[in-house]
VMD Tcl script that draws the C-alpha trace (Angstrom):
set ca {
  {90.43 19.87 160.95}
  {89.55 18.58 156.86}
  {86.65 19.76 154.99}
  {83.29 17.87 154.39}
  {83.25 14.67 153.70}
  {80.34 15.11 151.33}
  {80.63 16.27 147.49}
  {81.12 19.47 146.99}
  {78.97 19.99 144.47}
  {79.69 24.09 143.83}
  {82.96 23.07 143.11}
  {82.00 21.35 140.09}
  {80.48 24.66 138.49}
  {80.65 28.14 138.74}
  {76.53 29.68 140.03}
  {75.44 25.82 140.02}
  {73.43 26.50 143.31}
  {70.83 24.88 145.89}
  {66.62 25.49 146.16}
  {67.54 27.51 149.44}
  {67.92 30.28 150.64}
  {72.02 31.92 149.81}
  {72.73 32.44 153.61}
  {72.47 28.31 153.88}
  {74.47 27.72 150.77}
  {77.65 27.38 152.89}
  {76.84 25.06 154.91}
  {75.52 22.35 152.66}
  {79.33 22.08 151.44}
  {81.24 22.93 153.98}
  {79.82 20.62 156.86}
  {81.79 18.17 159.02}
  {80.61 14.91 158.38}
  {79.75 12.48 161.69}
  {82.64 10.92 163.16}
  {83.86 7.95 160.85}
  {83.75 3.96 162.65}
  {87.32 2.52 162.84}
  {88.38 1.04 159.08}
  {90.36 -1.07 158.83}
  {93.53 0.50 156.50}
  {94.15 -2.16 153.99}
  {91.09 -2.38 153.32}
  {90.61 -1.57 149.25}
  {87.94 1.21 148.23}
  {85.85 0.30 145.42}
  {84.67 2.19 142.38}
  {82.36 0.85 140.41}
  {81.98 3.02 136.69}
  {78.42 1.70 134.80}
  {77.66 3.10 131.56}
  {74.65 2.34 129.58}
  {74.15 0.41 126.24}
  {78.04 0.26 125.32}
  {78.58 -2.77 123.12}
  {81.15 -6.08 123.08}
  {83.22 -4.33 120.49}
  {82.81 -0.29 121.08}
  {86.76 -0.05 122.94}
  {89.93 -0.42 120.94}
  {91.12 -2.83 123.69}
  {87.71 -4.92 122.73}
  {88.26 -5.15 118.84}
  {87.55 -2.03 117.74}
  {89.52 -0.39 114.96}
  {87.71 2.90 113.17}
  {89.03 4.94 116.75}
  {90.96 4.20 119.68}
  {89.82 4.27 123.27}
  {93.50 5.02 124.59}
  {92.56 5.65 129.08}
  {90.09 2.14 128.73}
  {93.09 0.90 127.03}
  {95.29 1.81 129.50}
  {92.95 0.46 132.17}
  {92.67 -3.14 130.94}
  {96.22 -3.42 130.47}
  {96.72 -2.32 134.19}
  {94.31 -4.59 135.21}
  {92.10 -8.06 133.71}
  {89.67 -7.68 130.66}
  {87.17 -10.39 130.83}
  {85.93 -11.62 127.36}
  {82.44 -13.53 128.66}
  {80.96 -10.96 131.23}
  {77.21 -10.86 130.36}
  {74.88 -8.01 131.26}
  {71.29 -8.53 131.95}
  {69.10 -8.32 128.86}
  {66.56 -6.05 129.12}
  {65.98 -2.73 130.30}
  {68.29 -1.25 132.45}
  {66.64 -0.45 135.77}
  {66.22 -4.68 136.23}
  {70.18 -4.81 135.41}
  {71.19 -2.22 138.38}
  {68.69 -3.79 140.12}
  {70.24 -7.61 140.33}
  {73.79 -6.02 140.28}
  {73.07 -4.32 144.04}
  {71.12 -7.25 145.20}
  {73.57 -10.06 143.89}
  {70.31 -11.47 142.12}
  {69.74 -12.92 138.83}
  {67.30 -10.70 136.65}
  {64.59 -13.22 136.30}
  {64.02 -13.07 139.29}
  {62.92 -9.61 139.63}
  {61.31 -9.19 136.68}
  {58.07 -9.59 138.75}
  {59.27 -6.83 140.38}
  {60.24 -4.70 137.49}
  {56.70 -5.37 136.22}
  {54.54 -4.30 139.20}
  {57.28 -1.22 139.41}
  {58.61 -2.26 143.48}
  {62.06 -2.72 142.61}
  {63.08 -3.18 146.30}
  {61.20 -5.08 149.12}
  {61.64 -4.24 152.42}
  {63.40 -7.38 153.14}
  {66.46 -6.32 150.61}
  {69.95 -5.40 151.36}
  {72.04 -3.92 149.10}
  {75.92 -4.10 148.12}
  {75.77 -0.69 148.96}
  {73.99 -1.37 152.95}
  {76.35 -4.31 152.80}
  {79.64 -2.05 152.57}
  {78.31 0.71 154.44}
  {77.47 -1.68 157.88}
  {81.06 -3.04 157.51}
  {82.20 0.99 157.72}
  {82.70 1.86 154.08}
  {81.28 5.19 152.81}
  {79.39 4.95 150.26}
  {78.14 7.54 147.28}
  {75.90 7.12 144.28}
  {76.26 10.06 141.44}
  {74.35 9.74 138.04}
  {71.33 7.39 137.23}
  {68.97 5.59 140.08}
  {65.50 4.72 138.14}
  {64.89 2.77 141.61}
  {62.60 4.57 143.51}
  {61.84 8.26 144.26}
  {62.41 10.73 147.02}
  {59.55 9.09 148.67}
  {59.89 5.76 148.18}
  {61.45 3.02 150.15}
  {63.49 2.54 146.94}
  {65.46 5.82 147.26}
  {69.03 5.35 146.95}
  {69.76 6.60 150.98}
  {67.04 3.97 152.03}
  {69.11 1.58 150.12}
  {72.73 2.12 151.55}
  {73.98 5.18 149.83}
  {75.51 8.04 152.21}
  {74.93 10.73 149.34}
  {73.75 10.87 145.99}
  {74.22 13.15 143.46}
  {72.29 12.67 139.99}
  {68.37 11.60 138.78}
  {65.55 9.19 139.66}
  {63.67 9.19 137.16}
  {64.69 7.95 133.04}
  {63.48 10.75 131.56}
  {65.98 13.62 133.61}
  {68.86 11.70 133.00}
  {68.45 11.19 129.54}
  {67.98 14.82 129.15}
  {71.90 16.13 128.77}
  {71.15 19.43 129.53}
  {69.37 19.24 132.60}
  {68.32 22.41 134.35}
  {68.93 20.56 137.69}
  {70.48 17.14 139.89}
  {69.11 16.16 142.30}
  {71.44 15.84 145.69}
  {70.72 13.99 148.75}
  {73.43 15.11 151.88}
  {73.04 13.67 155.51}
  {73.06 16.95 158.24}
  {74.18 18.65 154.72}
  {71.63 22.04 155.48}
  {71.90 24.10 159.04}
  {68.64 24.69 160.07}
  {68.91 28.45 161.79}
  {66.22 28.16 163.49}
  {67.21 25.32 165.73}
  {70.75 25.32 165.14}
  {70.45 21.54 164.26}
  {72.22 20.37 161.14}
  {69.60 18.38 159.16}
  {69.07 16.02 156.06}
  {69.16 18.19 152.48}
  {67.24 16.10 150.05}
  {65.98 18.29 147.07}
  {67.18 19.43 143.74}
  {70.06 21.82 142.86}
  {69.23 24.21 139.84}
  {71.45 24.58 137.27}
  {70.95 27.78 136.05}
  {72.81 28.05 133.07}
  {71.17 24.96 131.45}
  {67.80 27.30 131.93}
  {69.24 29.99 129.43}
  {70.34 27.36 126.69}
  {72.79 24.00 126.32}
  {75.67 25.05 128.01}
  {76.46 21.95 130.75}
  {76.97 18.61 129.62}
  {75.68 16.43 132.41}
  {77.91 14.01 132.20}
  {81.02 16.89 132.46}
  {79.02 17.23 135.35}
  {78.58 14.23 137.10}
  {82.51 13.17 135.95}
  {83.09 16.34 138.43}
  {80.77 15.35 141.14}
  {82.48 11.96 141.25}
  {86.20 13.61 141.14}
  {84.81 15.49 144.35}
  {83.59 13.36 146.04}
  {86.71 10.81 145.73}
  {89.17 14.38 146.70}
  {86.60 14.52 149.59}
  {86.42 11.14 150.78}
  {89.81 9.52 150.14}
  {90.95 7.43 153.15}
  {93.40 9.26 155.77}
  {94.02 9.99 159.01}
  {90.96 12.35 159.14}
  {88.87 9.87 158.46}
  {91.17 6.70 160.18}
  {91.38 5.36 156.92}
  {88.08 4.80 156.29}
  {87.10 2.97 152.88}
  {84.78 4.57 150.30}
  {82.19 2.78 147.42}
  {81.42 4.85 145.09}
  {79.11 3.84 142.28}
  {78.96 6.21 138.99}
  {76.59 5.77 136.90}
  {76.46 6.57 133.19}
  {73.41 6.85 130.92}
  {75.79 7.26 128.15}
  {76.28 6.01 125.04}
  {72.52 5.34 125.33}
  {70.81 7.00 122.79}
  {67.94 7.49 124.30}
  {65.40 9.11 121.90}
  {68.03 10.93 120.37}
  {72.39 10.76 121.06}
  {73.15 14.31 122.18}
  {76.24 14.92 122.45}
  {77.88 18.75 122.63}
  {80.23 17.94 118.76}
  {80.85 15.48 117.45}
  {84.41 16.18 116.75}
  {87.36 15.13 116.23}
  {85.25 12.67 114.34}
  {83.37 15.35 112.36}
  {85.46 14.70 109.45}
  {84.82 11.32 108.96}
  {82.75 9.81 106.10}
  {80.20 8.21 108.49}
  {76.85 8.73 108.85}
  {76.18 11.06 111.35}
  {74.70 8.84 114.76}
  {77.91 6.64 114.19}
  {79.74 10.36 114.48}
  {78.26 11.18 117.25}
  {78.08 7.83 118.88}
  {81.56 7.56 118.15}
  {82.25 11.17 119.94}
  {80.49 10.02 123.09}
  {82.66 6.52 123.74}
  {85.52 9.15 123.33}
  {84.12 11.56 125.71}
  {83.09 8.89 128.44}
  {87.10 7.16 127.53}
  {88.40 10.59 128.74}
  {86.11 10.69 131.82}
  {87.43 7.29 133.02}
  {91.50 9.42 132.17}
  {90.47 12.11 134.23}
  {89.47 9.40 137.25}
  {92.75 7.49 137.20}
  {94.79 10.85 136.79}
  {92.97 12.21 139.86}
  {93.39 8.36 141.64}
  {97.23 9.01 140.95}
  {97.49 11.87 142.12}
  {95.64 11.68 145.31}
  {97.94 8.68 145.63}
  {95.29 6.33 145.86}
  {96.25 3.48 143.35}
  {98.21 1.88 145.66}
  {94.21 0.60 147.61}
  {91.60 0.51 145.06}
  {89.62 -1.79 142.92}
  {87.86 0.16 139.96}
  {85.10 -1.89 138.06}
  {84.15 -0.80 134.32}
  {81.14 -2.09 132.70}
  {77.70 -1.55 131.14}
  {74.89 -2.44 132.39}
  {72.97 -3.60 128.81}
  {74.58 -3.90 125.79}
  {73.46 -1.18 122.87}
  {69.86 -1.28 121.67}
  {69.09 -1.98 117.72}
  {67.55 2.18 117.12}
  {66.54 4.01 114.52}
  {69.80 6.36 114.32}
  {72.40 4.33 115.29}
  {74.01 0.65 114.26}
  {75.16 -1.56 116.97}
  {76.94 -3.16 114.48}
  {79.12 -0.40 113.41}
  {81.35 -0.30 115.47}
  {81.61 -4.24 115.71}
  {79.36 -3.90 118.73}
  {78.24 -7.28 119.22}
  {79.74 -10.32 117.24}
  {75.56 -10.96 117.24}
  {72.27 -9.65 117.31}
  {71.69 -12.03 120.25}
  {75.04 -11.47 122.21}
  {73.96 -10.30 126.12}
  {78.26 -9.76 126.19}
  {79.41 -6.31 127.73}
  {83.50 -5.12 128.38}
  {84.14 -5.76 131.88}
  {87.64 -4.26 133.26}
  {88.74 -4.34 136.62}
  {91.60 -2.66 137.57}
  {93.50 -3.39 141.25}
  {96.94 -2.62 141.74}
  {99.10 -4.79 143.98}
  {96.03 -7.15 144.00}
  {95.59 -8.03 140.55}
  {98.03 -8.50 137.81}
  {98.48 -6.42 134.87}
  {97.79 -7.24 131.43}
  {95.31 -10.48 132.41}
  {92.81 -11.23 130.24}
  {89.86 -13.71 131.30}
  {87.12 -15.70 129.35}
  {85.90 -16.37 133.03}
  {82.02 -16.09 132.30}
  {80.39 -14.23 135.36}
  {77.36 -11.38 135.38}
  {76.18 -8.49 137.70}
  {74.64 -10.88 140.23}
  {78.61 -12.04 141.25}
  {79.26 -8.27 141.77}
  {77.45 -8.22 145.46}
  {79.70 -11.40 146.90}
  {82.82 -10.38 145.26}
  {82.80 -6.64 146.94}
  {82.03 -7.88 149.75}
  {85.19 -10.00 150.17}
  {87.03 -7.13 149.25}
  {85.08 -5.07 152.22}
  {86.11 -8.19 154.30}
  {82.63 -9.06 155.09}
  {82.42 -12.07 157.19}
  {80.10 -14.06 156.46}
  {78.85 -13.11 153.27}
  {75.58 -12.38 152.53}
  {73.74 -15.22 151.23}
  {73.03 -13.93 147.00}
  {72.34 -15.61 144.25}
  {75.98 -14.87 142.73}
  {79.70 -16.24 143.52}
  {82.69 -14.44 144.34}
  {84.64 -13.46 141.81}
  {88.01 -12.56 144.31}
  {89.86 -16.17 143.43}
  {89.57 -15.44 139.57}
  {90.57 -12.03 139.59}
  {94.01 -13.48 141.79}
  {94.30 -16.14 139.30}
  {97.74 -15.20 137.04}
  {96.08 -17.72 134.62}
  {95.48 -15.94 130.71}
  {93.24 -16.97 128.09}
  {91.92 -17.20 124.48}
  {91.43 -13.19 123.76}
  {87.90 -13.40 120.85}
  {88.33 -9.80 120.59}
  {91.42 -10.89 118.47}
  {90.03 -13.22 116.54}
}
mol new
graphics top color blue
foreach p $ca { graphics top sphere $p radius 0.5 }
foreach p [lrange $ca 0 end-1] q [lrange $ca 1 end] { graphics top cylinder $p $q radius 0.2 }
display resetview
């Protein structure tokens, strides 16, 4: 029998252990998930990678010339690069809620003001895909409800969660814990029954200093999720949906980065060296992901989305125009790359205008959800299958 379909975050770091007794740790990471429902083998799995504060011109495939982002360039050359994808105007939380719900951000403003991002009537893209047979996972930041609220990730359609429920902890790139939800992840020795694990997993190496960069760990968790949940005969070829949310390269109060290499000798201000280094690190994460997908033989039936939930924010440290991040201070365009071999022709550049509200109907149609759920958005599936090229503003 194939091992569990949980995150196995233990494999991400020696010494990374949970807030439970040692004899139960193995149960958290080696249990067998409940039998998956039969799924249509040809449905594509989906990965949605979302960073925070990445500018339109921060990537070399979008016109940035001070350094290269080879892995994201490779992703773009293998699929379609959009030049008119518009992020939300405002904070990350309403932007991500809009994407999950397929709504305009304006429709969520009152909720954001009242700190009530979700209502009992809301249905997220994760719930829609889960109900149609997908295994769903969220890794990274959330900020849309804590563990005691109706907006907890596992109440919004995610089977697995590893990350942070509040902004303050997510912006600490050397945090000494990670929040973890694993359904039936803990064996209760008193009852010999499995129970949901909900709690903090300690990262002990960071209690002794800045030893493990959290985005590195998030990437490792994502790679483990994909390996464990890859569609195969053991799970009846059940597809998965993974949302990977990074807080980088947004600086927060200050941009934390392990090193400014390979830009240490550049004649740039130190904040710009740090920003270039963190974007290069993000590019490396995408490279690791794509390499693992290739090794697992998953690139023939998977759709990968890469974007930023918000454009760069001006701060006292980083100048958002240094890397040609945006063409104008009010420009809400951010990168959007979609890689889907066999379905999306490689090398496309599209000027079609769209925004986060369109992801839910797009993902639902990719997952053969019928009828499509109501939303403010429109499915992009027909655009993705188009062979047309458009002019590229990044090269003007």
